C-alpha positions as CSV (number, residue, x, y, z in Angstrom):
1,X,46.8,-12.3,-0.9
2,X,48.4,-14.6,1.5
3,X,47.5,-18.3,0.6
4,X,49.2,-19.8,3.8
5,X,47.6,-17.2,6.4
6,X,45.9,-19.1,9.5
7,X,42.4,-19.2,9.7
8,X,41.7,-19.0,13.4
9,X,39.0,-16.1,13.9
10,X,35.8,-14.9,12.8
11,X,33.2,-12.3,13.3
12,X,32.5,-12.2,17.4
13,X,28.8,-11.9,17.2
14,X,28.7,-14.6,14.6
15,X,30.8,-17.0,16.6
16,X,28.7,-16.4,19.6
17,X,25.5,-16.8,17.9
18,X,26.8,-20.0,15.8
19,X,28.4,-21.4,18.8
20,X,25.4,-21.3,20.9
21,X,23.2,-22.6,18.1
22,X,25.6,-25.6,17.6
23,X,25.4,-26.8,21.1
24,X,21.8,-26.3,21.7
25,X,19.7,-26.0,18.7
26,X,19.4,-26.7,15.0
27,X,22.0,-25.4,12.6
28,X,19.6,-23.4,10.5
29,X,22.0,-22.6,8.0
30,X,22.9,-26.2,7.7
31,X,19.1,-26.8,7.2
32,X,19.2,-23.8,4.4
33,X,22.2,-25.3,3.0
34,X,20.9,-28.8,2.7
35,X,17.6,-27.9,0.7
36,X,19.4,-25.8,-1.7
37,X,21.8,-28.7,-2.6
38,X,18.8,-31.0,-3.0
39,X,17.3,-28.3,-5.4
40,X,20.5,-28.4,-7.2
41,X,20.2,-32.2,-7.2
42,X,17.0,-31.8,-9.3
43,X,18.5,-29.2,-11.5
44,X,21.4,-31.5,-12.1
45,X,18.9,-34.4,-13.2
46,X,17.1,-31.9,-15.4
47,X,20.3,-30.7,-17.1
48,X,21.0,-34.3,-17.8
49,X,17.5,-34.8,-19.3
50,X,18.2,-31.9,-21.8
51,X,21.5,-31.8,-22.5
52,X,21.8,-35.7,-23.1
53,X,25.0,-35.4,-21.2
54,X,24.8,-38.4,-18.9
55,X,22.6,-41.5,-18.4
56,X,18.9,-40.3,-16.6
57,X,15.5,-42.3,-16.9
58,X,14.6,-40.0,-19.8
59,X,16.8,-38.2,-22.2
60,X,14.7,-35.8,-24.4
61,X,16.0,-35.5,-28.2
62,X,17.4,-32.1,-28.1
63,X,19.4,-30.3,-30.9
64,X,21.9,-27.9,-28.8
65,X,24.3,-25.4,-30.5
66,X,27.9,-25.1,-29.4
67,X,27.0,-22.5,-26.8
68,X,24.1,-24.5,-25.4
69,X,26.8,-27.6,-25.3
70,X,29.1,-25.7,-23.2
71,X,26.6,-24.0,-20.8
72,X,25.4,-27.3,-20.0
73,X,28.4,-29.2,-19.8
74,X,30.0,-26.3,-17.7
75,X,27.1,-26.3,-15.2
76,X,26.9,-30.0,-15.0
77,X,30.6,-30.4,-14.1
78,X,30.9,-27.5,-11.8
79,X,27.8,-28.6,-10.2
80,X,29.2,-32.1,-9.7
81,X,32.5,-30.6,-8.0
82,X,30.6,-29.8,-4.8
83,X,26.6,-30.6,-4.4
84,X,26.9,-34.0,-3.4
85,X,30.2,-33.6,-1.5
86,X,28.4,-31.0,0.7
87,X,25.5,-33.3,1.4
88,X,28.1,-35.9,2.4
89,X,29.9,-33.4,4.6
90,X,26.7,-32.2,6.2
91,X,25.8,-36.1,6.9
92,X,29.0,-36.6,8.6
93,X,29.2,-33.7,10.9
94,X,26.1,-35.0,12.5
95,X,27.5,-38.5,12.8
96,X,29.5,-38.2,16.1
97,X,26.9,-36.6,18.2
98,X,24.3,-39.2,17.1
99,X,26.6,-42.0,17.6
100,X,27.6,-40.4,21.2
101,X,24.2,-40.2,22.0
102,X,22.6,-43.4,21.1
103,X,25.4,-45.9,21.4
104,X,26.6,-48.2,18.4
105,X,23.8,-50.6,18.4
106,X,21.0,-47.7,18.7
107,X,23.1,-45.8,16.0
108,X,23.2,-48.3,13.4
109,X,19.6,-49.5,13.8
110,X,18.5,-45.8,13.7
111,X,20.7,-45.2,10.5
112,X,19.3,-48.5,9.0
113,X,15.8,-47.5,9.4
114,X,16.1,-43.8,8.2
115,X,18.2,-44.7,5.3
116,X,17.1,-48.2,4.4
117,X,13.5,-47.8,4.6
118,X,13.6,-44.9,1.7
119,X,15.9,-46.7,-0.3
120,X,13.5,-49.9,-0.2
121,X,10.7,-47.4,-1.1
122,X,12.7,-46.3,-4.2
123,X,13.8,-49.6,-5.4
124,X,10.4,-51.7,-5.1
125,X,7.9,-48.6,-5.7
126,X,9.6,-45.3,-7.0
127,X,12.2,-46.8,-9.5
128,X,9.5,-49.0,-11.4
129,X,7.1,-45.8,-11.8
130,X,10.2,-43.5,-12.9
131,X,11.6,-45.9,-15.3
132,X,8.2,-46.4,-16.8
133,X,7.4,-42.9,-17.1
134,X,10.8,-42.3,-19.0
135,X,10.5,-45.2,-21.2
136,X,6.5,-45.0,-21.9
137,X,5.1,-44.1,-25.3
138,X,1.5,-43.4,-25.7
139,X,1.1,-45.7,-28.8
140,X,2.4,-48.7,-26.5
141,X,-1.1,-49.8,-25.8
142,X,-2.9,-50.4,-22.1
143,X,-0.5,-48.5,-19.7
144,X,-1.7,-49.9,-16.6
145,X,-1.2,-53.5,-18.3
146,X,1.9,-52.7,-19.7
147,X,3.1,-51.3,-16.1
148,X,2.3,-54.5,-14.6
149,X,4.1,-56.6,-16.9
150,X,7.2,-54.6,-16.6
151,X,7.0,-54.5,-13.0
152,X,6.7,-58.2,-12.8
153,X,9.7,-58.3,-14.9
154,X,11.6,-55.8,-13.1
155,X,11.1,-57.8,-9.7
156,X,11.4,-61.6,-11.3
157,X,14.8,-60.9,-12.9
158,X,16.2,-59.0,-10.1
159,X,16.4,-55.8,-11.8
160,X,15.5,-54.0,-8.6
161,X,18.9,-54.6,-7.2
162,X,20.2,-51.7,-9.5
163,X,17.0,-49.7,-8.9
164,X,18.3,-47.4,-6.0
165,X,18.2,-44.4,-8.6
166,X,19.2,-41.5,-6.4
167,X,18.9,-43.1,-3.5
168,X,22.5,-44.6,-3.7
169,X,23.2,-41.7,-1.7
170,X,21.5,-43.3,1.2
171,X,22.9,-46.4,0.7
172,X,26.5,-45.2,0.6
173,X,25.9,-43.0,3.7
174,X,24.7,-46.1,5.5
175,X,27.8,-47.9,4.7
176,X,29.9,-45.1,5.6
177,X,27.7,-45.0,9.1
178,X,28.4,-48.5,9.6
179,X,32.0,-48.0,9.0
180,X,32.2,-45.2,11.4
181,X,30.4,-47.3,14.0
182,X,33.0,-50.3,13.7
183,X,35.7,-47.9,13.7
184,X,34.7,-46.2,17.0
185,X,34.2,-49.6,18.6
186,X,37.6,-50.9,17.9
187,X,39.5,-47.4,18.4
188,X,37.8,-45.6,21.2
189,X,38.3,-42.0,21.2
190,X,40.3,-40.5,24.3
191,X,38.6,-38.3,25.2
192,X,35.5,-39.1,23.6
193,X,33.8,-36.3,21.7
194,X,30.8,-34.9,23.8
195,X,27.3,-36.0,23.4
196,X,25.8,-32.6,24.0
197,X,27.5,-30.9,21.2
198,X,30.6,-30.1,19.1
199,X,33.9,-29.5,21.3
200,X,35.6,-26.3,22.1
201,X,36.7,-24.7,18.9
202,X,40.0,-25.6,17.5
203,X,41.6,-23.3,14.7
204,X,40.5,-24.2,11.2
205,X,43.1,-25.8,9.0
206,X,45.7,-23.2,7.3
207,X,45.4,-22.9,3.3
208,X,48.5,-25.2,3.1
209,X,46.7,-28.0,4.6
210,X,43.5,-27.2,2.6
211,X,46.0,-27.3,-0.4
212,X,46.9,-30.7,0.6
213,X,43.3,-32.0,1.2
214,X,42.7,-30.8,-2.4
215,X,45.7,-32.8,-3.7
216,X,44.7,-36.0,-1.7
217,X,41.1,-35.9,-3.4
218,X,42.7,-35.1,-6.8
219,X,45.1,-37.9,-6.7
220,X,43.0,-40.4,-5.5
221,X,40.2,-39.5,-8.2
222,X,42.6,-39.8,-10.7
223,X,44.0,-43.4,-9.6
224,X,40.3,-44.7,-9.1
225,X,39.3,-43.6,-12.7
226,X,42.0,-45.6,-14.2
227,X,39.4,-48.6,-13.2
228,X,36.1,-46.6,-12.7
229,X,36.3,-43.7,-15.5
230,X,33.7,-40.9,-15.6
231,X,30.3,-42.8,-16.9
232,X,30.7,-46.0,-15.3
233,X,29.1,-47.5,-12.1
234,X,29.0,-50.3,-9.9
235,X,25.3,-51.1,-8.7
236,X,24.2,-47.5,-9.3
237,X,27.4,-46.1,-7.4
238,X,29.8,-43.8,-9.4
239,X,33.1,-44.9,-7.8
240,X,34.9,-41.9,-10.1
241,X,33.3,-39.6,-7.7
242,X,34.1,-41.5,-4.3
243,X,37.3,-40.0,-3.3
244,X,35.5,-36.8,-2.8
245,X,32.6,-38.2,-1.1
246,X,34.8,-40.1,1.5
247,X,36.8,-37.2,2.2
248,X,34.2,-34.6,2.6
249,X,32.3,-37.1,5.0
250,X,35.5,-37.6,7.3
251,X,35.8,-33.7,7.2
252,X,32.3,-33.4,8.4
253,X,33.4,-35.7,11.4
254,X,36.3,-33.6,12.1
255,X,34.2,-30.4,11.6
256,X,32.0,-31.5,14.5
257,X,34.9,-32.7,17.0
258,X,37.0,-29.6,16.3
259,X,33.9,-27.0,15.7
260,X,35.2,-26.0,12.4
261,X,32.0,-24.5,11.2
262,X,32.6,-21.8,14.0
263,X,36.4,-21.2,13.5
264,X,36.3,-21.0,9.7
265,X,36.4,-17.3,8.8
266,X,34.2,-15.6,6.2
267,X,37.3,-14.1,4.7
268,X,38.9,-17.8,4.1
269,X,35.5,-19.0,2.4
270,X,35.3,-15.9,0.4
271,X,39.1,-16.1,-0.8
272,X,38.7,-19.8,-1.6
273,X,35.2,-19.1,-3.4
274,X,36.8,-16.5,-5.5
275,X,39.5,-18.7,-6.4
276,X,37.4,-21.6,-7.2
277,X,35.1,-20.0,-9.6
278,X,37.6,-17.4,-11.3
279,X,40.5,-19.8,-11.5
280,X,38.2,-22.9,-11.9
281,X,36.8,-21.4,-15.0
282,X,39.6,-20.2,-16.5
283,X,41.2,-23.6,-16.0
284,X,38.4,-25.3,-17.3
285,X,38.3,-23.2,-20.5
286,X,42.0,-24.1,-20.9
287,X,41.5,-27.5,-20.5
288,X,38.7,-27.8,-23.1
289,X,40.9,-26.0,-25.7
290,X,44.2,-27.6,-24.9
291,X,42.5,-31.2,-24.4
292,X,40.9,-31.3,-27.6
293,X,37.2,-31.3,-26.3
294,X,36.1,-28.2,-28.5
295,X,37.6,-30.6,-31.5
296,X,35.3,-33.4,-30.3
297,X,38.3,-35.4,-28.8
298,X,37.1,-36.4,-25.3
299,X,38.0,-39.5,-24.9
300,X,40.9,-39.0,-22.8
301,X,38.8,-36.7,-20.1
302,X,36.8,-39.7,-18.2
303,X,39.7,-41.6,-17.3
304,X,43.1,-43.5,-18.0
305,X,46.7,-42.5,-18.1
306,X,46.0,-39.1,-19.5
307,X,46.9,-35.7,-18.7
308,X,43.3,-34.6,-19.3
309,X,41.9,-37.0,-16.9
310,X,44.4,-35.8,-14.2
311,X,43.7,-32.2,-14.9
312,X,39.9,-32.8,-14.7
313,X,40.4,-34.8,-11.5
314,X,42.3,-31.7,-10.2
315,X,39.7,-29.3,-11.3
316,X,36.8,-31.1,-9.7
317,X,38.9,-31.2,-6.2
318,X,40.1,-27.9,-6.4
319,X,36.7,-26.2,-7.4
320,X,34.8,-28.7,-4.7
321,X,36.7,-27.4,-2.1
322,X,36.7,-23.9,-2.7
323,X,33.0,-23.7,-3.6
324,X,31.9,-25.9,-0.5
325,X,34.2,-23.6,1.9
326,X,32.5,-20.5,0.4
327,X,28.9,-21.8,0.7
328,X,29.6,-22.8,4.3
329,X,30.7,-19.3,5.4
330,X,28.1,-17.8,3.0
331,X,25.1,-19.6,4.7
332,X,26.4,-18.9,8.1
333,X,26.7,-15.4,7.9
334,X,23.8,-14.6,5.5
335,X,21.2,-17.5,5.8
336,X,21.2,-18.5,9.4
337,X,17.6,-18.1,10.3
338,X,14.1,-19.5,9.5
339,X,12.2,-16.7,11.1
340,X,8.4,-15.7,10.9
341,X,8.9,-13.7,8.0
342,X,7.7,-15.1,4.4
343,X,11.3,-15.9,3.4
344,X,12.1,-17.2,7.0
345,X,8.6,-19.5,6.7
346,X,9.6,-20.5,3.0
347,X,12.9,-21.8,4.3
348,X,11.4,-23.7,7.3
349,X,9.1,-25.2,4.8
350,X,11.7,-26.2,2.3
351,X,13.9,-27.5,5.1
352,X,11.2,-29.6,6.7
353,X,10.4,-31.4,3.4
354,X,14.1,-31.6,2.1
355,X,14.7,-35.3,2.3
356,X,11.2,-36.1,1.1
357,X,12.0,-34.1,-1.9
358,X,15.1,-35.7,-2.5
359,X,13.5,-39.1,-2.3
360,X,10.4,-38.5,-4.5
361,X,11.6,-35.9,-7.1
362,X,12.5,-38.3,-9.8
363,X,9.1,-39.7,-11.1
364,X,7.8,-36.2,-10.4
365,X,10.5,-34.6,-12.5
366,X,10.1,-37.3,-15.2
367,X,6.4,-36.8,-15.4
368,X,6.9,-32.9,-15.6
369,X,9.4,-33.2,-18.6
370,X,7.7,-35.7,-20.5
371,X,4.4,-33.4,-20.1
372,X,6.5,-30.7,-21.5
373,X,7.7,-32.7,-24.4
374,X,5.4,-31.0,-26.8
375,X,6.5,-27.8,-26.1
376,X,9.2,-26.9,-28.6
377,X,10.9,-24.2,-26.3
378,X,15.0,-23.8,-26.0
379,X,16.4,-26.4,-23.7
380,X,17.7,-24.2,-21.5
381,X,14.5,-22.7,-20.6
382,X,12.8,-25.9,-20.7
383,X,15.6,-27.4,-18.0
384,X,15.0,-24.1,-15.8
385,X,11.1,-24.5,-15.7
386,X,11.1,-28.3,-15.1
387,X,13.7,-27.9,-12.0
388,X,11.5,-24.9,-10.5
389,X,8.1,-26.8,-11.4
390,X,9.6,-30.3,-10.1
391,X,11.0,-28.5,-6.7
392,X,7.4,-26.6,-6.2
393,X,5.6,-29.8,-7.0
394,X,7.7,-32.0,-5.0
395,X,7.4,-30.0,-1.7
396,X,3.6,-29.6,-2.1
397,X,3.1,-33.2,-2.3
398,X,5.6,-34.1,0.4
399,X,3.7,-31.6,2.5
400,X,0.3,-32.8,1.7
401,X,0.7,-36.2,1.4
402,X,4.3,-37.9,1.5
403,X,5.2,-37.0,5.2
404,X,1.6,-37.6,6.4
405,X,1.8,-41.2,5.5
406,X,2.0,-43.4,8.7
407,X,5.0,-45.5,7.8
408,X,6.7,-42.6,6.2
409,X,6.3,-39.6,8.6
410,X,9.1,-40.7,10.9
411,X,11.7,-41.2,8.0
412,X,11.1,-38.1,5.9
């Protein structure tokens, strides 16, 4: 296996189809990838609910055995390596074209409208409902009166500032977009990227460059965790993961400019996916054994001058980049349609509702988990059921109600 082989070609048919699609229509495989990542967002929050490995609105008391703990922890760690990074990559990919079409003023105004309004909706409406559902006990008295009291305290004490919930993503993305607009104004590109579509394809970076990209993310992650270890946040933003978010957003911008979604080969995606999954899992198990996690010694992993923190940062960067490359090529080759068949119609439905599902999933997930609290099933089974139910119910409500509300239909 030649890890330094250039990645400059792909299947001619796929290249022509994807190239034409990139210039003239929606990239359906990106739409499909996006809604699948949002499904994984729901699953991550459901996993935190039943594993108690992380902070969330509601953590159900569970008694997990060692195998269940390992499965949950491994799932959450590996999911964290790529799912939000891919969403930032996708967002970054569409930023240059939007800026070129609209100009700086309209671009920023549009992003503030489409990202800011959903965030305000969540902060002032959905967050207090979600928090109440997570904390409410049936013996607490009149639920309406209790909620109104809690809501008044939420507003008067300024707690809404911390109430972005999952919409922290929109806040950060808005900041990234404003920085991009300022950069384009201060440093005009020569020649500017095309407003009609991506530029002529350029060779996808060689594997040595990919390794360098991984190394930069890993080192930046390690150093930022000296001050902001895993589990800490600033106004609901977890800086411990930001090096990857910034890097993937920039990579998305470059992918648009150089049309890397076309030039990345299927073999490159498969190779990196295989290395990330097999090598990453082996590295993960070794890290748990050698780092003392199986003996309850976990304090060195979140951050600080510890080799365990450096190793975890490296694993996250390595697995995140490898899995992301694999998913991009997999969806381009195998899930690049939303046709009239049943599966195509479902994909189109999920794609249309994807952002609304992201915005509204938290209170629905908490309500479903609280409803299932009396079911004494296995935590892994309840996690799977809660994930799928939340995804189905939120999609249905988004199509039937949320995206039909006049103020929301243009931003969801």
